[in-house]
N, CA, C and O atoms as CSV, one atom per row, in Angstrom:
chain,resi,resn,atom,element,x,y,z
A,1,UNK,N,N,35.178,59.164,27.932
A,1,UNK,CA,C,35.918,59.795,28.497
A,1,UNK,C,C,37.663,59.002,28.183
A,1,UNK,O,O,37.650,57.781,28.335
A,2,UNK,N,N,38.818,59.514,27.848
A,2,UNK,CA,C,39.879,59.112,27.256
A,2,UNK,C,C,40.658,58.060,28.128
A,2,UNK,O,O,40.029,57.875,29.170
A,3,UNK,N,N,41.820,57.296,28.068
A,3,UNK,CA,C,42.345,56.894,29.165
A,3,UNK,C,C,43.031,57.768,30.313
A,3,UNK,O,O,43.154,57.630,31.530
A,4,UNK,N,N,43.433,58.758,29.349
A,4,UNK,CA,C,44.535,60.088,30.137
A,4,UNK,C,C,43.610,60.487,30.913
A,4,UNK,O,O,44.125,60.929,31.940
A,5,UNK,N,N,42.126,60.574,30.941
A,5,UNK,CA,C,41.090,61.439,31.732
A,5,UNK,C,C,41.181,61.165,33.178
A,5,UNK,O,O,41.415,61.841,34.180
A,6,UNK,N,N,40.756,59.223,32.781
A,6,UNK,CA,C,40.803,58.345,33.434
A,6,UNK,C,C,41.653,58.165,34.689
A,6,UNK,O,O,41.174,57.637,35.692
A,7,UNK,N,N,43.307,58.738,34.624
A,7,UNK,CA,C,44.193,58.664,35.527
A,7,UNK,C,C,43.696,59.230,36.744
A,7,UNK,O,O,42.832,60.097,36.873
A,8,UNK,N,N,44.541,58.454,37.867
A,8,UNK,CA,C,44.170,59.332,39.307
A,8,UNK,C,C,45.198,60.620,38.941
A,8,UNK,O,O,44.446,61.585,39.077
A,9,UNK,N,N,46.288,61.055,38.617
A,9,UNK,CA,C,47.140,62.097,38.714
A,9,UNK,C,C,46.589,63.060,37.825
A,9,UNK,O,O,47.401,63.985,37.814
A,10,UNK,N,N,45.661,63.324,37.092
A,10,UNK,CA,C,45.483,64.240,36.389
A,10,UNK,C,C,44.828,65.167,37.087
A,10,UNK,O,O,43.937,64.912,37.897
A,11,UNK,N,N,45.423,66.768,36.680
A,11,UNK,CA,C,45.072,67.783,37.055
A,11,UNK,C,C,43.041,67.921,37.134
A,11,UNK,O,O,42.414,67.518,36.154
A,12,UNK,N,N,42.544,68.297,37.922
A,12,UNK,CA,C,41.293,68.654,38.022
A,12,UNK,C,C,40.951,70.232,38.103
A,12,UNK,O,O,41.648,71.118,38.597
A,13,UNK,N,N,39.935,70.319,37.604
A,13,UNK,CA,C,39.573,71.803,37.624
A,13,UNK,C,C,38.937,72.524,38.932
A,13,UNK,O,O,37.786,72.105,38.807
A,14,UNK,N,N,38.917,73.102,39.776
A,14,UNK,CA,C,38.590,73.156,41.021
A,14,UNK,C,C,37.383,73.815,41.172
A,14,UNK,O,O,36.967,74.115,42.291
A,15,UNK,N,N,36.692,74.107,40.006
A,15,UNK,CA,C,35.211,74.742,39.966
A,15,UNK,C,C,34.060,73.320,39.796
A,15,UNK,O,O,33.163,73.003,40.577
A,16,UNK,N,N,34.433,72.705,38.609
A,16,UNK,CA,C,33.567,71.756,38.036
A,16,UNK,C,C,34.118,70.157,38.443
A,16,UNK,O,O,33.485,69.158,38.101
A,17,UNK,N,N,35.283,70.102,39.157
A,17,UNK,CA,C,36.003,68.806,39.445
A,17,UNK,C,C,36.153,67.750,38.223
A,17,UNK,O,O,36.127,66.547,38.480
A,18,UNK,N,N,36.310,68.208,36.898
A,18,UNK,CA,C,36.684,67.430,36.065
A,18,UNK,C,C,37.932,67.464,35.464
A,18,UNK,O,O,38.509,68.550,35.406
A,19,UNK,N,N,38.434,66.505,35.021
A,19,UNK,CA,C,39.818,66.593,34.690
A,19,UNK,C,C,39.971,67.723,33.629
A,19,UNK,O,O,39.299,67.800,32.601
A,20,UNK,N,N,41.277,68.882,34.151
A,20,UNK,CA,C,41.415,70.322,33.047
A,20,UNK,C,C,40.649,70.210,31.811
A,20,UNK,O,O,39.659,70.907,31.586
A,21,UNK,N,N,41.252,69.052,30.757
A,21,UNK,CA,C,41.239,69.162,29.221
A,21,UNK,C,C,39.113,68.756,28.919
A,21,UNK,O,O,38.497,68.978,27.877
A,22,UNK,N,N,38.713,68.336,29.833
A,22,UNK,CA,C,37.460,68.136,29.692
A,22,UNK,C,C,36.133,69.209,30.600
A,22,UNK,O,O,34.929,68.970,30.700
A,23,UNK,N,N,36.992,70.500,31.196
A,23,UNK,CA,C,36.252,71.323,31.724
A,23,UNK,C,C,35.149,72.003,31.060
A,23,UNK,O,O,35.184,72.235,29.852
A,24,UNK,N,N,34.005,72.388,31.933
A,24,UNK,CA,C,33.036,72.773,31.182
A,24,UNK,C,C,33.056,74.341,31.585
A,24,UNK,O,O,32.346,75.124,30.953
A,25,UNK,N,N,33.697,74.690,32.412
A,25,UNK,CA,C,33.489,76.198,33.602
A,25,UNK,C,C,34.091,77.346,32.203
A,25,UNK,O,O,35.087,77.277,31.483
A,26,UNK,N,N,33.036,78.275,32.274
A,26,UNK,CA,C,33.146,79.610,31.178
A,26,UNK,C,C,34.397,79.891,31.260
A,26,UNK,O,O,35.005,79.619,32.295
A,27,UNK,N,N,34.951,80.416,30.319
A,27,UNK,CA,C,36.776,80.793,30.371
A,27,UNK,C,C,36.761,82.233,31.331
A,27,UNK,O,O,37.900,82.513,31.705
A,28,UNK,N,N,35.921,83.004,31.709
A,28,UNK,CA,C,35.850,84.123,32.448
A,28,UNK,C,C,35.464,83.722,34.048
A,28,UNK,O,O,35.607,84.639,34.857
A,29,UNK,N,N,35.252,83.147,34.277
A,29,UNK,CA,C,34.654,82.518,35.379
A,29,UNK,C,C,36.392,82.319,36.168
A,29,UNK,O,O,37.415,81.917,35.614
A,30,UNK,N,N,36.209,82.751,37.555
A,30,UNK,CA,C,37.654,82.862,38.500
A,30,UNK,C,C,37.428,81.808,39.090
A,30,UNK,O,O,36.430,81.427,39.700
A,31,UNK,N,N,38.921,81.084,38.782
A,31,UNK,CA,C,38.999,79.788,39.897
A,31,UNK,C,C,38.662,78.490,37.832
A,31,UNK,O,O,38.362,77.298,37.760
A,32,UNK,N,N,38.851,79.256,36.943
A,32,UNK,CA,C,38.604,77.751,35.933
A,32,UNK,C,C,39.808,77.408,35.173
A,32,UNK,O,O,40.587,78.049,34.468
A,33,UNK,N,N,39.717,76.293,35.513
A,33,UNK,CA,C,40.796,75.318,34.763
A,33,UNK,C,C,41.718,75.629,33.646
A,33,UNK,O,O,41.139,75.467,32.572
A,34,UNK,N,N,42.755,75.958,33.536
A,34,UNK,CA,C,43.577,76.416,32.271
A,34,UNK,C,C,43.938,74.995,31.706
A,34,UNK,O,O,44.036,74.098,32.544
A,35,UNK,N,N,44.156,74.668,30.329
A,35,UNK,CA,C,44.717,73.496,30.084
A,35,UNK,C,C,46.422,73.534,30.295
A,35,UNK,O,O,47.035,74.565,30.019
A,36,UNK,N,N,46.922,72.672,30.658
A,36,UNK,CA,C,48.550,72.758,31.034
A,36,UNK,C,C,49.366,73.124,30.083
A,36,UNK,O,O,49.271,72.346,29.134
A,37,UNK,N,N,50.351,74.208,29.858
A,37,UNK,CA,C,51.073,74.643,28.828
A,37,UNK,C,C,52.065,73.457,28.357
A,37,UNK,O,O,53.048,73.047,28.974
A,38,UNK,N,N,51.554,72.995,27.080
A,38,UNK,CA,C,52.404,72.026,26.771
A,38,UNK,C,C,53.401,72.785,25.585
A,38,UNK,O,O,52.887,73.509,24.732
A,39,UNK,N,N,55.009,72.514,25.634
A,39,UNK,CA,C,55.492,73.018,25.114
A,39,UNK,C,C,56.689,72.240,24.082
A,39,UNK,O,O,57.127,71.151,24.454
A,40,UNK,N,N,57.140,72.791,22.906
A,40,UNK,CA,C,57.859,71.399,22.007
A,40,UNK,C,C,58.822,72.664,21.441
A,40,UNK,O,O,58.581,73.605,20.684
A,41,UNK,N,N,60.190,72.178,22.266
A,41,UNK,CA,C,61.221,73.487,21.791
A,41,UNK,C,C,61.996,72.388,21.019
A,41,UNK,O,O,61.449,71.350,20.646
A,42,UNK,N,N,63.313,72.679,20.800
A,42,UNK,CA,C,64.710,71.941,19.930
A,42,UNK,C,C,65.945,72.878,20.958
A,42,UNK,O,O,66.123,74.074,21.190
A,43,UNK,N,N,66.446,71.926,21.270
A,43,UNK,CA,C,67.675,72.215,21.959
A,43,UNK,C,C,68.689,71.493,21.469
A,43,UNK,O,O,68.518,70.423,20.883
A,44,UNK,N,N,70.060,72.146,21.721
A,44,UNK,CA,C,71.810,71.194,21.372
A,44,UNK,C,C,72.531,71.383,22.627
A,44,UNK,O,O,73.760,71.368,22.555
A,45,UNK,N,N,71.957,71.568,23.818
A,45,UNK,CA,C,73.241,72.035,24.685
A,45,UNK,C,C,73.342,70.942,25.286
A,45,UNK,O,O,72.354,70.410,25.792
A,46,UNK,N,N,74.537,70.416,25.338
A,46,UNK,CA,C,75.260,69.471,25.846
A,46,UNK,C,C,75.563,67.974,25.324
A,46,UNK,O,O,76.100,66.960,25.770
A,47,UNK,N,N,74.662,68.559,23.650
A,47,UNK,CA,C,74.745,67.377,23.174
A,47,UNK,C,C,75.787,67.266,21.996
A,47,UNK,O,O,75.564,66.619,20.974
A,48,UNK,N,N,76.680,67.803,22.187
A,48,UNK,CA,C,77.761,67.546,20.846
A,48,UNK,C,C,77.090,68.288,19.955
A,48,UNK,O,O,77.155,67.621,18.923
A,49,UNK,N,N,76.353,69.478,19.679
A,49,UNK,CA,C,75.823,69.762,18.823
A,49,UNK,C,C,74.818,69.354,18.065
A,49,UNK,O,O,74.368,70.084,17.182
A,50,UNK,N,N,74.277,67.989,18.337
A,50,UNK,CA,C,72.954,67.224,17.858
A,50,UNK,C,C,72.065,67.961,18.555
A,50,UNK,O,O,72.222,68.381,19.701
A,51,UNK,N,N,70.960,68.144,17.726
A,51,UNK,CA,C,69.695,68.939,17.925
A,51,UNK,C,C,68.607,67.630,18.519
A,51,UNK,O,O,68.504,66.454,18.171
A,52,UNK,N,N,68.018,68.297,19.369
A,52,UNK,CA,C,66.974,66.566,19.863
A,52,UNK,C,C,65.710,68.293,19.745
A,52,UNK,O,O,66.021,69.481,19.662
A,53,UNK,N,N,64.121,67.508,19.802
A,53,UNK,CA,C,63.050,67.721,20.210
A,53,UNK,C,C,62.687,67.583,21.441
A,53,UNK,O,O,62.511,66.459,21.911
A,54,UNK,N,N,62.493,68.841,22.252
A,54,UNK,CA,C,62.090,68.691,23.709
A,54,UNK,C,C,60.647,69.245,23.817
A,54,UNK,O,O,60.301,70.363,23.435
A,55,UNK,N,N,59.668,68.090,24.527
A,55,UNK,CA,C,58.559,68.223,24.759
A,55,UNK,C,C,58.523,68.442,26.563
A,55,UNK,O,O,58.896,67.485,27.242
A,56,UNK,N,N,58.140,69.513,27.147
A,56,UNK,CA,C,57.805,69.826,28.204
A,56,UNK,C,C,56.341,70.180,28.848
A,56,UNK,O,O,55.366,70.407,28.131
A,57,UNK,N,N,56.293,70.203,30.249
A,57,UNK,CA,C,54.754,70.855,30.483
A,57,UNK,C,C,53.742,69.703,30.772
A,57,UNK,O,O,52.864,69.836,31.624
A,58,UNK,N,N,53.935,68.282,29.848
A,58,UNK,CA,C,52.817,67.424,29.985
A,58,UNK,C,C,52.547,66.639,31.807
A,58,UNK,O,O,53.352,65.955,32.439
A,59,UNK,N,N,51.429,66.988,32.134
A,59,UNK,CA,C,51.223,66.754,33.715
A,59,UNK,C,C,50.780,64.784,33.344
A,59,UNK,O,O,49.650,64.300,33.294
A,60,UNK,N,N,52.121,64.058,33.147
A,60,UNK,CA,C,51.265,62.847,32.749
A,60,UNK,C,C,52.275,61.924,33.842
A,60,UNK,O,O,53.354,62.301,34.299
A,61,UNK,N,N,51.729,60.893,34.051
A,61,UNK,CA,C,52.877,60.086,35.467
A,61,UNK,C,C,54.335,59.248,33.999
A,61,UNK,O,O,54.584,59.618,32.851
A,62,UNK,N,N,54.744,58.444,34.584
A,62,UNK,CA,C,56.081,58.289,33.983
A,62,UNK,C,C,55.942,57.164,32.857
A,62,UNK,O,O,56.571,57.026,31.808
A,63,UNK,N,N,54.552,56.140,33.613
A,63,UNK,CA,C,54.093,55.157,32.334
A,63,UNK,C,C,53.758,55.956,31.304
A,63,UNK,O,O,54.217,55.990,30.163
A,64,UNK,N,N,52.857,56.638,31.849
A,64,UNK,CA,C,51.832,57.691,30.801
A,64,UNK,C,C,52.805,58.334,29.828
A,64,UNK,O,O,52.287,58.716,28.779
A,65,UNK,N,N,54.488,58.589,30.005
A,65,UNK,CA,C,55.113,59.677,29.325
A,65,UNK,C,C,56.069,58.768,28.288
A,65,UNK,O,O,56.650,59.133,27.266
A,66,UNK,N,N,56.019,57.508,28.901
A,66,UNK,CA,C,56.872,56.668,28.427
A,66,UNK,C,C,56.056,56.380,27.275
A,66,UNK,O,O,56.578,56.709,26.210
A,67,UNK,N,N,54.752,55.778,27.191
A,67,UNK,CA,C,53.545,55.722,26.304
A,67,UNK,C,C,54.049,56.486,25.416
A,67,UNK,O,O,54.819,56.186,24.504
A,68,UNK,N,N,53.532,57.655,25.735
A,68,UNK,CA,C,53.477,58.884,24.281
A,68,UNK,C,C,54.784,59.374,24.010
A,68,UNK,O,O,54.810,60.291,23.189
A,69,UNK,N,N,56.089,58.941,24.571
A,69,UNK,CA,C,57.072,59.385,23.672
A,69,UNK,C,C,56.984,57.753,22.666
A,69,UNK,O,O,57.518,57.849,21.561
A,70,UNK,N,N,56.614,56.918,22.868
A,70,UNK,CA,C,56.829,55.883,22.141
A,70,UNK,C,C,55.442,55.931,20.631
A,70,UNK,O,O,55.207,55.177,19.687
A,71,UNK,N,N,55.052,56.769,20.951
A,71,UNK,CA,C,53.996,56.704,19.941
A,71,UNK,C,C,54.696,57.929,19.268
A,71,UNK,O,O,54.781,57.874,18.041
A,72,UNK,N,N,55.221,59.053,19.914
A,72,UNK,CA,C,55.863,60.168,18.906
A,72,UNK,C,C,57.195,59.977,18.656
A,72,UNK,O,O,57.800,60.765,17.930
A,73,UNK,N,N,57.881,58.770,19.302
A,73,UNK,CA,C,59.138,58.384,17.785
A,73,UNK,C,C,58.583,57.455,16.613
A,73,UNK,O,O,59.001,57.264,15.471
A,74,UNK,N,N,57.616,57.006,17.233
A,74,UNK,CA,C,57.476,56.124,15.810
A,74,UNK,C,C,56.896,57.095,14.783
A,74,UNK,O,O,57.358,57.065,13.642
A,75,UNK,N,N,55.820,58.044,15.127
A,75,UNK,CA,C,55.055,59.130,14.151
A,75,UNK,C,C,56.220,59.810,13.603
A,75,UNK,O,O,56.113,60.124,12.418
A,76,UNK,N,N,57.622,60.196,14.363
A,76,UNK,CA,C,58.521,60.786,13.728
A,76,UNK,C,C,59.760,59.893,12.865
A,76,UNK,O,O,60.533,60.418,12.064
A,77,UNK,N,N,59.747,58.426,13.234
A,77,UNK,CA,C,60.116,57.486,12.644
A,77,UNK,C,C,62.247,58.204,13.199
A,77,UNK,O,O,63.344,58.277,12.643
A,78,UNK,N,N,61.701,58.499,14.417
A,78,UNK,CA,C,63.111,58.431,15.343
A,78,UNK,C,C,63.590,58.112,16.748
A,78,UNK,O,O,62.660,57.929,17.534
A,79,UNK,N,N,64.417,58.037,17.095
A,79,UNK,CA,C,65.020,57.545,18.359
A,79,UNK,C,C,64.217,58.606,19.506
A,79,UNK,O,O,63.366,59.406,19.119
A,80,UNK,N,N,64.565,58.501,20.754
A,80,UNK,CA,C,64.545,59.464,22.004
A,80,UNK,C,C,64.409,58.483,23.404
A,80,UNK,O,O,64.722,57.314,23.626
A,81,UNK,N,N,63.790,59.545,24.218
A,81,UNK,CA,C,63.731,59.243,25.818
A,81,UNK,C,C,62.744,59.933,26.652
A,81,UNK,O,O,62.297,61.045,26.371
A,82,UNK,N,N,62.471,59.367,27.507
A,82,UNK,CA,C,62.295,60.590,28.599
A,82,UNK,C,C,63.340,60.473,29.499
A,82,UNK,O,O,64.011,59.490,29.816
A,83,UNK,N,N,63.387,61.946,29.963
A,83,UNK,CA,C,64.117,62.065,30.864
A,83,UNK,C,C,63.804,63.640,31.749
A,83,UNK,O,O,63.638,64.790,31.344
A,84,UNK,N,N,63.824,63.038,33.078
A,84,UNK,CA,C,63.559,64.765,33.722
A,84,UNK,C,C,62.041,65.036,33.885
A,84,UNK,O,O,61.716,66.052,34.498
A,85,UNK,N,N,60.917,64.071,33.303
A,85,UNK,CA,C,59.976,64.408,33.334
A,85,UNK,C,C,59.812,65.001,31.430
A,85,UNK,O,O,58.692,64.846,30.942
A,86,UNK,N,N,60.575,65.431,30.798
A,86,UNK,CA,C,60.471,65.855,29.548
A,86,UNK,C,C,60.606,64.865,28.657
A,86,UNK,O,O,61.383,64.005,29.070
A,87,UNK,N,N,59.970,64.553,27.154
A,87,UNK,CA,C,60.198,63.813,26.297
A,87,UNK,C,C,61.049,64.207,25.197
A,87,UNK,O,O,60.636,65.070,24.423
A,88,UNK,N,N,62.443,63.564,24.996
A,88,UNK,CA,C,63.265,64.331,24.028
A,88,UNK,C,C,63.223,63.130,23.174
A,88,UNK,O,O,63.190,62.029,23.723
A,89,UNK,N,N,63.220,63.243,21.599
A,89,UNK,CA,C,62.896,62.795,20.649
A,89,UNK,C,C,63.911,63.284,19.513
A,89,UNK,O,O,63.663,64.361,18.972
A,90,UNK,N,N,65.134,62.498,19.088
A,90,UNK,CA,C,66.352,62.855,18.312
A,90,UNK,C,C,65.925,63.694,17.196
A,90,UNK,O,O,64.906,63.388,16.578
A,91,UNK,N,N,66.625,64.745,16.874
A,91,UNK,CA,C,66.442,65.598,15.569
A,91,UNK,C,C,65.079,66.659,15.712
A,91,UNK,O,O,64.215,66.469,16.568
A,92,UNK,N,N,65.037,67.737,14.789
A,92,UNK,CA,C,64.381,68.101,15.085
A,92,UNK,C,C,63.037,67.950,13.990
A,92,UNK,O,O,63.052,68.102,12.768
A,93,UNK,N,N,61.985,67.628,14.808
A,93,UNK,CA,C,60.856,67.483,14.593
A,93,UNK,C,C,59.438,68.034,15.341
A,93,UNK,O,O,58.372,67.553,15.724
A,94,UNK,N,N,59.992,69.116,15.309
A,94,UNK,CA,C,58.561,69.978,16.358
A,94,UNK,C,C,57.431,70.005,15.781
A,94,UNK,O,O,56.392,69.815,16.413
A,95,UNK,N,N,57.465,70.305,14.167
A,95,UNK,CA,C,56.160,70.873,13.541
A,95,UNK,C,C,55.213,69.217,13.898
A,95,UNK,O,O,54.136,69.302,14.488
A,96,UNK,N,N,55.622,68.166,13.579
A,96,UNK,CA,C,55.241,66.661,13.586
A,96,UNK,C,C,55.080,66.267,14.939
A,96,UNK,O,O,54.229,65.395,15.109
A,97,UNK,N,N,55.715,66.708,16.015
A,97,UNK,CA,C,55.260,66.310,17.065
A,97,UNK,C,C,54.071,67.239,17.705
A,97,UNK,O,O,53.110,66.757,18.305
A,98,UNK,N,N,54.292,68.771,17.470
A,98,UNK,CA,C,52.974,69.581,17.814
A,98,UNK,C,C,51.633,69.562,17.042
A,98,UNK,O,O,50.603,70.053,17.502
A,99,UNK,N,N,51.748,68.780,15.478
A,99,UNK,CA,C,50.603,68.510,15.279
A,99,UNK,C,C,50.631,66.906,15.786
A,99,UNK,O,O,49.543,66.633,15.280
A,100,UNK,N,N,50.889,66.125,16.165
A,100,UNK,CA,C,50.320,64.805,16.883
A,100,UNK,C,C,50.157,65.174,18.234
A,100,UNK,O,O,49.384,64.343,18.710
A,101,UNK,N,N,50.554,66.166,19.286
A,101,UNK,CA,C,49.560,66.471,20.455
A,101,UNK,C,C,48.523,67.181,20.193
A,101,UNK,O,O,47.469,67.030,20.812
A,102,UNK,N,N,48.661,67.940,19.360
A,102,UNK,CA,C,47.297,68.360,19.252
A,102,UNK,C,C,46.337,67.585,18.347
A,102,UNK,O,O,45.218,68.072,18.186
A,103,UNK,N,N,46.578,66.691,17.873
A,103,UNK,CA,C,45.652,65.619,17.174
A,103,UNK,C,C,44.881,64.689,18.379
A,103,UNK,O,O,43.792,64.123,18.283
A,104,UNK,N,N,45.871,64.721,19.621
A,104,UNK,CA,C,45.629,63.913,20.971
A,104,UNK,C,C,44.746,64.584,21.821
A,104,UNK,O,O,44.192,63.991,22.747
A,105,UNK,N,N,44.507,66.159,21.511
A,105,UNK,CA,C,44.029,66.731,22.234
A,105,UNK,C,C,44.868,67.646,23.231
A,105,UNK,O,O,44.359,68.619,23.787
A,106,UNK,N,N,46.182,67.263,23.413
A,106,UNK,CA,C,46.994,68.687,24.072
A,106,UNK,C,C,46.968,69.737,23.717
A,106,UNK,O,O,47.122,69.694,22.497
A,107,UNK,N,N,46.823,71.085,24.160
A,107,UNK,CA,C,47.319,72.162,23.748
A,107,UNK,C,C,48.418,72.683,23.513
A,107,UNK,O,O,48.523,73.759,24.104
A,108,UNK,N,N,49.555,72.335,22.741
A,108,UNK,CA,C,50.760,72.358,22.205
A,108,UNK,C,C,50.961,73.577,21.477
A,108,UNK,O,O,50.191,74.077,20.658
A,109,UNK,N,N,52.150,74.031,21.887
A,109,UNK,CA,C,52.666,75.020,20.993
A,109,UNK,C,C,54.510,75.099,21.126
A,109,UNK,O,O,55.187,74.682,22.065
A,110,UNK,N,N,55.009,75.797,19.808
A,110,UNK,CA,C,56.327,75.263,19.699
A,110,UNK,C,C,56.584,76.815,20.416
A,110,UNK,O,O,56.075,77.932,20.325
A,111,UNK,N,N,57.845,76.076,21.288
A,111,UNK,CA,C,58.847,77.513,21.638
A,111,UNK,C,C,60.078,77.600,21.211
A,111,UNK,O,O,60.755,76.728,20.664
A,112,UNK,N,N,60.377,78.788,21.505
A,112,UNK,CA,C,61.947,78.912,21.038
A,112,UNK,C,C,61.905,79.615,19.231
A,112,UNK,O,O,61.135,80.431,18.726
A,113,UNK,N,N,62.902,78.981,18.741
A,113,UNK,CA,C,63.377,80.096,16.924
A,113,UNK,C,C,62.868,79.237,16.383
A,113,UNK,O,O,62.783,79.245,15.155
C-alpha cells in the first residue's frame, strides 16, 4: 500500500471500502468507485502572457500537494507553486507532468489545446 493510500483523507469506494485507486469492484457494478479525474492543462490568463502548466483534480491534502508539487518541479526543472488546491508549474511541461503522474499511478490526462 502506498503512502497516499494510507492517508485518512483518501477517497474510498462505497462498495469495497478500499482506497479508490485500489478498488477491486468490476467496472460495470453500480456504485463502483471511479478514480478521480486528474487534468493537466496550460493557462496564461492573469499571468502577463506567461504560460503555466496547471494540474487539477488531485484529491490530496495540502501537505501531500506540496510534496507532489516539489517532485513535479524537480522533474521539470522549473519553479511553481500550489494555489487553491491546484499545482502550477512554470512553463509548458504538460507531457512531462502527465507521464510522471501516470508513473505514480494517477489517471492523468491532458486537457485543453
